[in-house]
KESE-81146 format. One record per residue (C-alpha): residue in three letters; residue number from 1; x, y, z. Coordinates in Angstrom, 2 decimals, padded with zeros to 5 digits. Last residue first. Example, Ala and Ser with C-alpha at 12.3 -4.5 7.8 and 13.67 -1.06 7.14 Angstrom:
  voza  guvex        u        v        w
   ser      2   013.67  -001.06   007.14
   ala      1   012.30  -004.50   007.80
This chain:
  voza  guvex        u        v        w
   leu    296  -025.13  -013.44  -003.07
   arg    295  -028.84  -013.41  -003.87
   lys    294  -029.97  -009.81  -002.88
   leu    293  -026.37  -009.23  -005.00
   val    292  -028.48  -009.87  -008.26
   ala    291  -031.70  -008.21  -007.65
   gln    290  -028.95  -005.29  -006.99
   lys    289  -027.48  -005.36  -009.93
   ala    288  -030.73  -005.56  -012.29
   leu    287  -032.03  -002.75  -010.51
   ala    286  -028.71  -000.22  -010.79
   phe    285  -028.73  -001.75  -014.78
   glu    284  -031.90  -000.67  -015.45
   glu    283  -031.50   003.09  -013.64
   asp    282  -027.88   003.57  -015.56
   thr    281  -029.25   002.19  -018.73
   leu    280  -028.86  -001.27  -020.29
   val    279  -028.01  -002.04  -024.04
   gly    278  -025.15   000.53  -023.83
   asp    277  -022.25  -001.37  -024.07
   arg    276  -020.89  -000.51  -020.47
   his    275  -024.25  -001.88  -018.76
   leu    274  -024.47  -004.59  -021.07
   glu    273  -020.75  -005.37  -020.04
   gly    272  -021.58  -004.82  -016.29
   leu    271  -024.73  -007.01  -016.73
   glu    270  -022.69  -010.10  -018.06
   arg    269  -020.24  -009.68  -015.18
   leu    268  -022.78  -009.46  -012.71
   arg    267  -024.63  -012.57  -014.63
   arg    266  -020.86  -014.47  -014.27
   leu    265  -020.81  -013.76  -010.53
   leu    264  -025.08  -015.44  -010.10
   thr    263  -023.35  -018.34  -011.44
   asp    262  -020.15  -018.34  -009.29
   his    261  -022.46  -018.16  -006.25
   asp    260  -025.12  -020.93  -008.13
   asp    259  -022.00  -023.35  -008.07
   ala    258  -020.35  -022.66  -004.43
   ala    257  -024.41  -023.15  -002.98
   ala    256  -024.27  -026.37  -005.16
   gln    255  -021.08  -027.28  -003.78
   glu    254  -021.34  -027.01  -000.39
   gly    253  -024.73  -028.63  -000.81
   ala    252  -022.64  -031.77  -001.87
   thr    251  -020.29  -031.27   000.63
   arg    250  -016.68  -030.06   000.01
   glu    249  -013.54  -031.03  -000.26
   gly    248  -010.36  -029.04  -001.27
   ala    247  -009.25  -027.67   002.11
   arg    246  -008.81  -032.19   003.30
   gln    245  -006.78  -032.31   000.25
   glu    244  -004.55  -029.11   000.53
   pro    243  -003.84  -029.77   004.56
   ile    242  -005.51  -027.15   006.40
   arg    241  -002.88  -024.33   007.30
   gly    240  -002.07  -023.55   011.42
   ala    239   000.86  -026.22   011.90
   gln    238   002.38  -025.22   008.68
   thr    237   004.09  -022.31   009.97
   arg    236   004.03  -018.81   008.81
   ala    235   007.22  -017.05   008.86
   ala    234   007.34  -016.92   005.12
   ser    233   003.98  -014.95   005.06
   pro    232   006.01  -011.55   005.87
   his    231   007.40  -011.73   002.68
   pro    230   011.23  -012.51   002.87
   leu    229   013.44  -009.50   002.11
   arg    228   013.32  -007.74  -001.46
   ala    227   010.15  -005.48  -000.59
   gln    226   011.13  -004.82   002.72
   val    225   014.44  -002.96   001.30
   ala    224   013.16  -000.68  -001.00
   ala    223   010.23   000.38   001.63
   ala    222   012.91   001.31   003.99
   val    221   014.51   003.03   001.53
   leu    220   011.44   004.89   000.44
   ala    219   010.62   005.16   004.18
   met    218   013.71   007.95   004.70
   leu    217   011.46   010.13   002.11
   pro    216   009.35   010.64   004.93
   asp    215   011.97   012.78   006.95
   lys    214   012.74   015.19   004.57
   arg    213   010.95   017.94   005.88
   phe    212   011.79   017.48   009.61
   gly    211   010.21   015.75   012.54
   trp    210   013.85   014.94   014.50
   leu    209   013.93   011.47   012.72
   glu    208   017.26   009.27   013.60
   val    207   018.87   007.02   011.51
   ala    206   019.72   003.36   012.65
   asn    205   022.28   001.10   012.17
   ala    204   025.16   002.66   014.31
   asp    203   022.69   002.66   016.78
   tyr    202   023.83   005.75   019.49
   lys    201   020.50   008.26   018.52
   pro    200   018.51   005.67   017.11
   pro    199   018.51   004.66   021.03
   ala    198   020.16   001.23   021.77
   gly    197   017.90  -001.67   022.69
   ala    196   019.13  -004.90   020.16
   pro    195   022.95  -006.36   019.94
   ala    194   023.52  -007.20   016.22
   gly    193   023.27  -010.48   015.45
   arg    192   021.29  -010.24   012.62
   val    191   020.91  -007.01   011.48
   leu    190   017.69  -005.03   012.18
   phe    189   017.97  -001.58   009.96
   arg    188   016.73   001.29   011.85
   leu    187   015.20   004.36   010.24
   his    186   014.09   006.85   013.04
   gly    185   011.20   009.10   014.87
   asn    184   011.93   011.41   017.67
   glu    183   009.47   011.96   020.50
   leu    182   008.38   014.92   022.03
   gly    181   005.60   015.40   019.21
   ala    180   005.39   012.52   016.91
   ala    179   008.72   011.96   014.55
   pro    178   008.18   008.84   012.23
   gln    177   009.14   005.16   012.75
   trp    176   010.40   003.20   010.36
   glu    175   011.85  -000.33   011.25
   val    174   013.23  -002.62   008.81
   gly    173   014.07  -006.41   009.12
   thr    172   016.16  -009.61   009.33
   leu    171   019.35  -008.36   007.40
   asp    170   022.51  -009.77   006.63
   ala    169   021.75  -010.81   003.65
   leu    168   021.03  -007.54   002.45
   pro    167   024.21  -006.41   003.18
   ile    166   025.16  -003.74   005.47
   thr    165   027.59  -001.05   004.86
   arg    164   028.62   001.63   007.61
   pro    163   030.32   005.02   006.84
   gly    162   032.70   006.24   009.87
   ala    161   032.91   004.10   013.11
   ser    160   033.83   007.51   014.61
   ala    159   030.22   008.62   013.67
   lys    158   028.01   006.57   016.36
   ser    157   030.42   007.09   019.48
   glu    156   030.35   011.46   018.05
   glu    155   026.41   012.22   017.98
   thr    154   025.50   013.13   014.10
   lys    153   024.62   016.28   013.62
   trp    152   027.80   017.08   011.22
   asn    151   026.39   014.38   008.64
   trp    150   026.57   010.29   008.74
   glu    149   026.52   007.90   005.90
   leu    148   024.99   004.60   005.96
   arg    147   025.15   001.83   002.97
   val    146   022.49  -000.72   002.51
   arg    145   023.55  -003.50   000.84
   glu    144   022.45  -005.84  -002.28
   gly    143   019.53  -003.81  -004.24
   asp    142   020.99  -000.63  -004.19
   phe    141   020.19   000.92  -000.98
   gly    140   020.88   004.44   000.62
   ala    139   020.67   006.14   003.71
   thr    138   022.09   009.64   004.33
   gly    137   022.66   010.71   008.09
   asp    136   021.58   012.50   011.54
   gly    135   017.77   013.58   010.31
   ala    134   017.12   013.06   006.53
   ser    133   019.01   012.08   003.37
   ala    132   017.20   009.96   001.05
   ser    131   018.92   007.38  -001.35
   val    130   017.29   004.82  -003.41
   pro    129   019.19   002.78  -006.17
   leu    128   016.47   001.26  -007.73
   ser    127   012.84   001.77  -007.92
   pro    126   010.55   002.13  -005.15
   gly    125   008.58  -000.76  -004.27
   pro    124   007.23  -003.73  -006.65
   leu    123   003.37  -004.11  -006.13
   leu    122   001.77  -007.13  -005.71
   tyr    121   003.99  -008.50  -002.54
   glu    120   003.57  -012.42  -001.77
   asp    119   001.57  -014.30   000.57
   val    118  -001.66  -012.07   000.68
   pro    117  -003.76  -011.21   003.04
   asp    116  -007.41  -011.34   003.24
   pro    115  -009.97  -009.07   001.17
   ser    114  -010.67  -011.56  -001.15
   ile    113  -011.10  -010.92  -005.26
   gly    112  -014.46  -012.55  -007.01
   glu    111  -013.62  -010.73  -009.68
   leu    110  -017.27  -009.70  -009.93
   leu    109  -016.73  -008.35  -006.56
   leu    108  -013.77  -006.46  -006.33
   ala    107  -014.86  -005.07  -010.16
   asn    106  -018.03  -003.85  -008.40
   arg    105  -016.41  -002.37  -005.64
   leu    104  -014.10  -000.31  -008.51
   glu    103  -016.50   000.60  -010.22
   asp    102  -018.57   002.09  -007.01
   ala    101  -015.76   003.86  -005.81
   ile    100  -015.05   005.72  -009.40
   tyr     99  -018.68   006.61  -009.08
   glu     98  -018.56   008.00  -005.80
   ala     97  -015.52   009.92  -006.47
   val     96  -017.22   011.29  -009.85
   gly     95  -020.49   012.70  -007.86
   tyr     94  -018.23   014.09  -004.73
   arg     93  -016.45   016.05  -007.24
   asp     92  -018.23   019.23  -006.83
   pro     91  -017.21   018.54  -002.94
   glu     90  -013.46   018.60  -004.16
   val     89  -011.73   015.58  -003.77
   val     88  -008.47   014.96  -001.26
   leu     87  -006.76   011.80  -002.63
   gln     86  -005.90   008.65  -000.30
   tyr     85  -003.69   005.90  -000.80
   pro     84  -000.51   007.64  -001.79
   asp     83  -000.36   008.20   001.86
   his     82   002.16   011.03   002.20
   pro     81  -000.35   013.89   002.97
   ala     80  -002.30   012.11   005.01
   ala     79   000.44   010.88   007.77
   leu     78   002.19   007.64   006.85
   arg     77   002.16   005.28   010.44
   gly     76  -000.27   002.62   008.97
   ala     75   003.17  -000.34   009.42
   thr     74   005.49   001.94   007.53
   ala     73   007.14  -001.22   006.53
   gln     72   004.45  -003.00   005.51
   leu     71   002.66  -000.31   003.87
   leu     70   005.70   000.37   001.58
   pro     69   006.13  -003.34   000.51
   asp     68   002.78  -003.27  -000.99
   ala     67   000.42  -006.68  -000.90
   gly     66   001.00  -007.73   002.74
   asp     65  -002.31  -006.89   004.42
   arg     64  -004.99  -006.32   001.18
   leu     63  -005.12  -002.54   000.23
   arg     62  -007.70  -000.03   001.44
   leu     61  -008.47   002.79  -000.47
   arg     60  -009.58   006.47   000.37
   leu     59  -011.08   008.72  -001.10
   arg     58  -011.50   012.41   000.94
   gly     57  -013.67   014.97   001.30
   ser     56  -013.53   018.63   001.10
   lys     55  -014.99   021.94   002.57
   arg     54  -018.15   020.47   003.78
   gly     53  -016.78   016.93   004.04
   gln     52  -017.10   013.63   002.65
   glu     51  -015.07   010.54   003.24
   leu     50  -015.35   008.12  -000.05
   ser     49  -014.38   004.55   000.91
   val     48  -012.41   001.61  -000.97
   gly     47  -012.04  -001.80  -000.37
   ala     46  -009.23  -004.93  -000.04
   leu     45  -007.09  -004.05  -003.20
   ala     44  -003.87  -006.07  -004.43
   arg     43  -005.88  -007.98  -006.83
   leu     42  -007.02  -004.91  -008.70
   pro     41  -003.54  -004.19  -009.93
   val     40  -001.98  -000.67  -008.54
   val     39   000.34   001.08  -010.77
   leu     38   001.76   004.10  -009.04
   glu     37   002.57   007.18  -010.42
   gly     36   005.49   009.05  -008.83
   leu     35   007.37   007.53  -005.21
   glu     34   008.71   010.99  -005.10
   arg     33   005.99   013.31  -005.60
   arg     32   003.85   011.30  -002.80
   leu     31   006.96   011.24  -000.40
   leu     30   006.95   014.88  -000.47
   gly     29   003.66   015.04   000.60
   val     28   000.97   016.77  -001.91
   ser     27  -000.05   020.20  -000.36
   lys     26   002.48   022.18  -002.70
   glu     25   000.22   021.27  -005.42
   gly     24   001.47   019.12  -008.49
   gly     23  -000.90   016.47  -008.21
   pro     22   000.32   012.78  -007.71
   thr     21  -000.92   009.46  -010.33
   ile     20  -002.59   007.13  -009.08
   arg     19  -003.36   004.26  -011.93
   leu     18  -005.67   001.90  -011.30
   thr     17  -005.66  -001.59  -012.44
   asp     16  -007.81  -004.19  -014.15
   gly     15  -011.05  -002.82  -014.93
   asp     14  -009.38   000.41  -016.52
   phe     13  -009.06   002.62  -013.52
   ala     12  -007.31   006.17  -013.42
   trp     11  -007.06   007.98  -010.12
   thr     10  -005.49   011.95  -010.84
   gly      9  -003.57   013.65  -007.84
   asp      8  -004.46   016.33  -005.31
   lys      7  -005.24   018.85  -008.05
   gln      6  -008.26   016.54  -008.87
   ile      5  -008.58   014.10  -011.70
   ile      4  -011.16   011.32  -011.75
   asp      3  -011.33   008.48  -013.75
   ala      2  -013.02   005.49  -014.91
   met      1  -012.15   003.94  -018.20
C-alpha cells in the first residue's frame, strides 16, 4: 500500500485501485466534498505527474479519455479546487508524493495498460438520485428522467411553463459550462428534436449559471446523466476500424518482439515483488529496473 495524506485529501494505492478521499479544509471545493471518496481502477489511468513549487506542489492524475463520465461532461473545465484528480502537496511531503507517483507509473507499466481512449466508462458517475440548485433553477436526475424547476430569478418566458421533466430516452447529450469572466455558464440538456441555439437564459432545457459558489454542483447532475447515455465511442463508425482477423496478424519479427516485450514485463513484475518482499534493497531494485527499462 502506498498512500499520501494531506490537508487537501488522501490518495491510497493498493496496486489495483487508487482511493481518492477529499480533505476537510475550506480550500477543498464543494464538488469534491459532495463526490466523496472515489475508487479509480488502475486501468482507467493514463499517467500521473508531480509539480513542485516553493509553497506547495500538486499531484495530477491523467485519466484515459472516456473513462470517467464527470470528465466527459465537464470537458476539462473543472477549476483546481473542484478537480478530484488533483492533490495539493506540502513541500515536506514531496518525497512521499514522488514515491506514490512512481508506484502508479510502475504499475501502469507492469500491467501494460495503454493510455489510449476507452470504449466504456470505468467509473460509475455520481450516485443517484442527484440534485443541485444554482443560478436560475434546480436540476435533478433519478436515473430515468431529468426534472428542472425554476426560481424567482428565472426569466418569465422560461418559467411560465412551470417545472419540466425530460425522459432520459429523449436526451442526446448534456453540456456543462462554468461562468467565466463576464460570460455566464449553463447546464444544458440536449433534447432530441428540440431547436438549438437559444441562450440558456431563455432555454427551457437549460439552467443558467452566474458563477456563484454552488455552480460546480451542477456538474454532478451532468455527470450522472452522462454516465447513463451511450458512451461517446458508440458514435465511431466501423469504416475506420481494422478487421479483427487482419489486425491480429503478425509477422515472425513482430511476434518475436512481442514475446521479448512480455518477458521483460514479467521480469519487472518479479523485481517489484522481490522489492516488496524485502529481498532487494531500494538501490538494487532501482538499478535492476533501470536495466530492464532500457531494453523495452
